C-alpha positions, 0 to 999 in steps of 0.5 A: 783903206779897209784892207790896210786897216785890216792888215794893221789889226792883223799885225797887232794881233800877231804881235800880241800873240807872239808876245804871249807865246814867248812868255809861255815859252820862257816863263815857267807856270806859277805852280812849277816855280813854286815847286822849284823854289821849294826844291831849291830851298830844301837844297840850300838848307841841306847844304847849309846844314852839311856845312854847319855840321862840318864846322861843328865836327871840326870844332868838336875834334879840336875841343876833344883834344883840349879837354883830354889835355886839361883832364891830364893836367887836372890829374897832375895837379891832383897828384901834386895836391896830395904831395904838398908839404906846406900851406904855400904849396897847397895854395898854389896847387889849389889855385892851378887846379881851380883854373884848370877845372874852370877851363875844363868845365867851359870846354865840356859845356861847349862839347855838350852844346855841340853834341846837341846841335849836331844831333839836331842837324843830323835830324834835319839832314835826314828830313831835308834829304828825303823827297817823297815819291809824291813830291818827286812825281808832282815836280817831274810831272810839272816839268814835263807839262811845261816842257810840252807847253814850251814845245807847242809854244815854239811851234806856234811861234814859228807859225806866227813869225811866218804869218807876220812876214806874210802880212808885212809883204801884203801891206807893202813898204809904205804901209809898213813904214807907217805902222812901224812909226806908230808901233815904236811910239805906242807899243805894245798896243798901237792898234786898239778897238773902240769900246762902245764910244771910248778908247779901249787903251786909254779909256777916254771918251771919244767924240761922236763924230770920231766914233762914226768915222771909225765905223765907216772905215773911210780913213784911218782914225786915231784916238784924240788922247793917246793917238792910237789907231782905232777900229770897230771890233764888230767889223773886224773879228778875231779871225781877221 
């Protein structure tokens, strides 16, 4: 029974290690994630600024043509104003001239706004487009460090998978069937150590008699509350 329990504990520890290694392999460190996020945000802002600049430049070109046309129209009405012969004609020309002046002012004001915004965007693009040597080095070092860690985790993961297969063979089909049933209902912690006189998983206080039976290892013992398999950590060290 002790050998079977030792096998179950080994399986639990190997499964825990496999989960941790997969997390190390697949999840970038927080520092690298932060650097990636910073770089991605910079890229997104740069793309947004470029698109905004392109839109404004299109509007600027269109407005410039309209302004030029309105200026020509204004000159036309100014000439007409100097050639009118009566008040009725003068009133009509002045009215047209005022209308053109009003349109022209609105478009020239908008052109000024566009010019000012483009000036700001150009400054933003120049800043966003610059990644300092220090920033680049830090990001590349973090990527390289994680890649090394991923390779190490992948190598150890292969060893863990091999050890899992070996322990399963040593336990045999009957014992493995019992473990799988327990694992499916209590994963990821199906086999847990006692914590003094309590269950380390659900933290419930255990009956003194149950604690004693866990320590004698005569039979497999389960927590009365969470039904996980219990063992005495003093008898089964981490190297088991």
